[in-house]
Structures are given as C-alpha cells and as structure tokens.
C-alpha positions as CSV (number, residue, x, y, z in Angstrom):
1,S,23.4,39.5,25.7
2,E,25.7,40.3,22.8
3,V,28.8,40.0,25.1
4,I,27.6,36.6,26.4
5,L,26.9,35.5,22.9
6,Q,30.3,36.5,21.7
7,E,31.8,34.7,24.6
8,V,30.0,31.5,23.6
9,E,31.3,31.9,20.1
10,A,34.8,32.2,21.4
11,I,34.4,29.0,23.4
12,R,33.1,27.2,20.3
13,S,36.0,28.6,18.2
14,Y,38.5,27.4,20.8
15,V,37.1,23.9,20.8
16,K,37.1,23.8,17.0
17,K,40.5,25.2,16.3
18,E,42.6,24.2,19.4
19,L,41.1,21.5,21.5
20,R,39.7,19.2,18.8
21,P,42.9,19.1,16.7
22,K,44.9,18.3,19.9
23,M,42.5,15.5,20.8
24,Y,43.0,14.0,17.3
25,E,46.7,14.3,17.7
26,L,46.7,12.5,21.0
27,H,44.0,9.8,20.3
28,G,43.9,9.5,16.5
29,T,41.5,10.6,13.9
30,D,39.1,7.7,14.5
31,T,38.4,8.9,18.1
32,F,35.7,11.3,19.0
33,I,35.4,12.4,22.6
34,I,32.2,14.4,22.7
35,E,33.0,16.1,26.1
36,A,36.1,17.7,24.5
37,M,35.5,17.7,20.8
38,S,31.8,18.8,20.3
39,T,31.4,22.5,20.1
40,T,27.7,22.3,20.9
41,Y,28.2,19.9,23.9
42,V,31.0,22.0,25.4
43,S,29.4,25.4,24.9
44,T,26.0,24.2,26.2
45,N,27.4,22.6,29.3
46,I,29.5,25.7,30.1
47,M,26.5,27.9,29.7
48,E,24.5,25.6,32.0
49,R,27.1,26.1,34.7
50,F,27.0,29.8,33.9
51,A,23.3,29.9,34.4
52,E,23.7,28.5,37.9
53,S,25.1,31.9,39.0
54,M,23.3,34.0,36.3
55,P,19.9,32.5,36.0
56,N,18.5,35.4,33.9
57,Y,20.7,34.5,31.0
58,I,19.3,31.6,28.9
59,Y,21.6,30.1,26.2
60,R,20.1,28.1,23.4
61,R,21.7,26.1,20.6
62,A,18.8,25.4,18.2
63,S,18.7,23.3,15.1
64,L,16.1,22.0,12.7
65,N,17.9,18.6,12.6
66,P,19.9,18.3,15.9
67,H,21.7,15.3,17.4
68,N,20.2,16.0,20.8
69,P,16.4,16.4,20.7
70,R,16.5,19.0,23.4
71,N,18.1,21.4,20.9
72,L,15.2,21.2,18.5
73,A,14.1,24.6,17.3
74,D,10.8,26.0,18.6
75,P,8.4,27.9,16.2
76,F,10.0,31.3,16.7
77,E,13.5,29.8,16.0
78,E,12.1,28.1,12.9
79,E,11.1,31.5,11.6
80,M,14.5,32.9,12.4
81,F,16.1,30.0,10.3
82,D,14.1,31.2,7.3
83,W,15.1,34.8,8.1
84,F,18.8,34.0,8.1
85,E,18.4,31.8,5.0
86,E,16.8,34.6,3.0
87,D,20.0,36.6,3.1
88,R,23.4,35.0,4.0
89,E,24.8,38.4,4.8
90,R,22.6,38.6,7.9
91,S,24.9,37.6,10.7
92,F,23.1,38.9,13.8
93,W,19.6,39.6,15.1
94,K,18.3,41.0,18.3
95,G,14.9,42.0,19.6
96,V,12.1,41.5,22.2
97,V,10.1,38.3,21.8
98,K,7.2,36.9,23.8
99,K,7.3,33.3,24.9
100,N,4.8,31.6,27.2
101,G,3.4,35.0,28.3
102,E,6.9,36.3,29.2
103,S,9.0,38.9,27.3
104,F,12.6,38.1,26.4
105,F,15.3,40.2,24.9
106,I,17.1,37.8,22.5
107,S,20.4,38.0,20.6
108,M,20.9,35.5,17.8
109,H,23.8,34.4,15.6
110,P,23.7,31.8,12.8
111,D,26.1,28.9,12.6
112,Y,27.0,27.5,9.1
113,I,28.6,24.1,8.8
114,G,32.3,23.9,7.8
115,P,34.5,21.2,6.4
116,A,35.7,20.2,9.9
117,C,32.1,19.5,11.0
118,I,31.1,17.2,8.1
119,R,32.5,14.1,9.8
120,C,29.9,14.4,12.6
121,H,27.1,16.0,10.6
122,G,27.5,14.5,7.1
123,R,26.9,10.9,6.3
124,V,26.0,8.5,9.1
125,E,28.5,6.0,7.8
126,D,31.4,8.5,8.3
127,A,30.3,9.5,11.8
128,P,32.3,8.4,14.9
129,Q,30.8,5.3,16.5
130,S,30.7,6.9,19.9
131,L,28.5,9.7,18.5
132,V,26.1,7.2,16.8
133,D,25.9,5.2,20.0
134,R,25.0,8.3,22.0
135,Y,22.5,10.0,19.8
136,G,21.4,7.4,17.2
137,T,21.3,7.8,13.4
138,K,18.1,9.9,13.0
139,G,19.1,13.5,13.8
140,G,22.1,15.7,13.2
141,F,23.2,14.2,9.9
142,R,22.9,14.8,6.1
143,F,24.3,18.3,6.2
144,Q,26.6,19.7,3.5
145,V,29.3,22.4,3.8
146,G,27.7,25.8,3.9
147,D,24.4,24.7,5.3
148,L,22.8,26.6,8.2
149,T,23.2,23.9,10.9
150,G,22.1,25.9,13.9
151,I,21.4,29.2,15.6
152,N,23.0,30.3,18.9
153,S,21.1,32.6,21.0
154,V,21.1,34.3,24.4
155,A,17.8,35.3,26.0
156,I,17.2,37.6,29.0
157,P,13.8,37.8,30.7
158,V,12.6,41.5,30.6
159,S,9.0,41.3,31.6
160,S,9.6,42.6,35.1
161,S,11.9,45.3,33.8
162,L,9.3,46.4,31.2
163,R,6.6,46.3,33.8
164,A,8.6,48.5,36.1
165,A,9.4,50.9,33.3
166,W,5.7,51.1,32.4
167,Q,4.7,51.8,36.0
168,G,7.4,54.4,36.3
169,S,6.2,56.1,33.1
170,L,2.7,56.1,34.4
171,V,3.7,57.6,37.7
172,L,5.7,60.2,35.9
173,F,2.8,61.0,33.6
174,L,0.4,61.4,36.5
175,I,2.9,63.7,38.4
176,T,3.4,65.8,35.2
177,F,-0.3,66.0,34.5
178,C,-1.2,67.0,38.1
179,G,1.6,69.5,38.1
180,S,0.4,71.0,34.8
181,L,-3.1,71.4,36.2
182,I,-1.8,73.1,39.3
183,L,0.4,75.4,37.2
184,L,-2.6,76.3,34.9
185,W,-4.7,77.0,38.0
186,L,-2.0,79.3,39.4
187,L,-1.6,81.1,36.1
188,N,-5.4,81.6,35.9
189,L,-5.5,82.9,39.4
190,L,-2.6,85.3,38.8
191,F,-4.2,86.5,35.5
192,H,-7.5,87.1,37.3
193,R,-5.8,89.1,40.1
194,L,-3.4,91.1,37.9
195,V,-5.5,91.7,34.8
196,I,-9.2,91.0,35.2
197,E,-9.6,92.7,38.5
198,R,-7.6,95.8,37.4
199,L,-9.5,95.8,34.1
200,G,-12.8,95.8,36.1
201,V,-11.6,98.8,38.1
202,M,-10.8,100.7,34.9
203,L,-14.2,99.9,33.4
204,S,-15.9,101.2,36.5
205,L,-14.0,104.5,36.1
206,V,-14.8,104.8,32.4
207,A,-18.4,104.0,33.0
208,G,-18.6,106.4,35.9
209,K,-20.0,103.9,38.2
210,K,-19.0,101.0,40.4
211,K,-19.3,97.6,38.9
212,E,-21.2,95.2,41.0
213,K,-19.1,92.3,42.1
214,N,-21.3,89.6,40.8
215,A,-22.9,91.4,37.8
216,V,-23.2,89.4,34.6
217,G,-23.1,91.5,31.4
218,P,-23.7,90.5,27.8
219,G,-20.0,90.0,27.2
220,D,-16.7,89.9,29.0
221,E,-14.7,92.8,30.4
222,L,-13.0,93.6,27.0
223,D,-16.5,93.9,25.3
224,V,-17.6,96.3,28.0
225,L,-14.4,98.3,27.7
226,H,-14.8,98.4,23.9
227,A,-18.3,99.8,24.3
228,S,-17.3,102.3,26.9
229,L,-14.4,103.6,24.8
230,G,-16.7,103.8,21.8
231,S,-19.1,106.0,23.8
232,L,-16.2,108.1,25.1
233,R,-14.9,108.6,21.5
234,S,-18.4,109.9,20.5
235,Y,-18.4,112.3,23.4
236,V,-15.0,113.6,22.5
237,R,-15.8,114.0,18.8
238,S,-19.0,115.9,19.6
239,A,-17.2,118.2,22.1
240,R,-14.4,119.0,19.6
241,K,-17.1,120.1,17.0
242,G,-18.3,122.8,19.4
243,S,-20.8,125.3,18.0
244,S,-20.1,124.5,14.3
245,L,-22.5,121.6,14.5
246,Q,-26.1,122.7,15.2
247,P,-27.4,121.1,17.3
248,N,-24.8,118.9,19.1
249,F,-26.3,115.5,20.1
250,I,-24.8,113.6,23.0
251,G,-26.9,110.6,23.7
252,D,-30.3,111.7,24.6
253,Y,-29.2,115.3,25.3
254,V,-28.8,118.3,23.0
255,V,-26.0,120.8,23.7
256,T,-27.0,124.5,23.3
257,R,-25.6,127.9,24.2
258,P,-25.8,128.5,28.0
C-alpha cells in the first residue's frame, strides 16, 4: 500500500511540475484542460484503470471541500483530517480500519495546497471557466496556501486474510494443546513405570511383605517409605545399643539374653 501510494504521489508530482507547465506553454495561461492539468483527475483516473487489474487496491482522494462530490470525505477520513491538522509534522499514517463490516489496511498521506494550486482552489472569480462549467462554484474553492486540501489513501481489504490467519492460529493452538496433553500423558506413564512401580517394589521389601496391587493406604508411596525407614531406623538404633540398655524395646517385643 505504501508503494502504490508513493506511485500516486509521483504521478501527481509529474502532472504538477512537468505536464501542467507544458500545457500552459502550448495553450496559454488562461487554458485549463482538466484531463491533463488536474492532479486529482489524472491520478484518480489512472488508479481506476489500475483497479481493473488489481481490484484489491482502492485509491481515494478525499477532501472536506472537493470539486467532485464523489471525493467528499467519509466520517473516518474527517477524523484523519483533524489528526493531520493537529500536528503538521505528521506526514503519513497507516493502520487497519473497519468499514461496512469489512477490515481494510489503509495508508494515508496529507496534501497541502501550494501556490500553483490557488488558481483552481482559491477564489471562484480566478478559476478557469472550464473548471467552473464542469463542477460549479460550490465546492473546491476558498482555500489558501498551506491549507490541508485533501488526503490521498490506498486501502487493501484484509478481512479474508485476517480470518484465514485467525483460523490458522486456532488450528495451531488445538494441535499444540492436544500434543501437550499426549506428551503429559506419556510422561505420566513413564514416571509411573520407571519410578512409582519400582518404588512400590522397594516398599514391599522394606516392609517385608508384598504390597497388594490395588491397596489404598493413608498416603502415597513416599509417605509409606518414610514410615518404613523410620521404623527401620528405630530397629537399627535399638540393635546398636545392645545390652547397655535394659530392657531393649522393639515395637511390642522386649529383647533379653538368650
């Protein structure tokens, strides 16, 4: 969109600096041939021909006071006039805008009136008669040098692209989510096989009995292991004391001399 907009600006600059002076030289300063001397008319018609092969690119020349009523600014373009007027250093804007339920990516460039444009956009009395005959005396006049006379913009419909991107993101999210669930299930299965089952075998050895397959205890395997090791530590402590402790208690039993 920026490339197309710069191309339009190049066309307007060519008409203003090359074609229009040549037409004055050939036909005199009182002549105004709109098809060759109006930057807006030339650029708009060229972009209409461009749109025949590239229908997704929409060129607009908007004005709050246009010669041609079809170039009258819509509500969004009126807001952009205020935005550019707030700071004259703002020379470009781009973004996604919704119009009539469709999303468009728009690039905009302000156009300020220069001395060469005053003849056609200043006083009605000074305007070429052919211009007045074509558009009348109501719109497109009473501008001064430096006024923001229009905004040039290129819009590209992006609703289908955004919709496709959203659908692709949703599919990618679902694939990632399902893959994560499968990965977590596999990790849990591996942990159960490599850790929990081996820990259960160790507990059965420490406890001196086989653990029932479906037995449910007061805690998990680590709690049982902690309790079993605690009992084992008590047994070892009592055995190390030997005959110095009278009597030696091991659970419900008393150790005496054989």
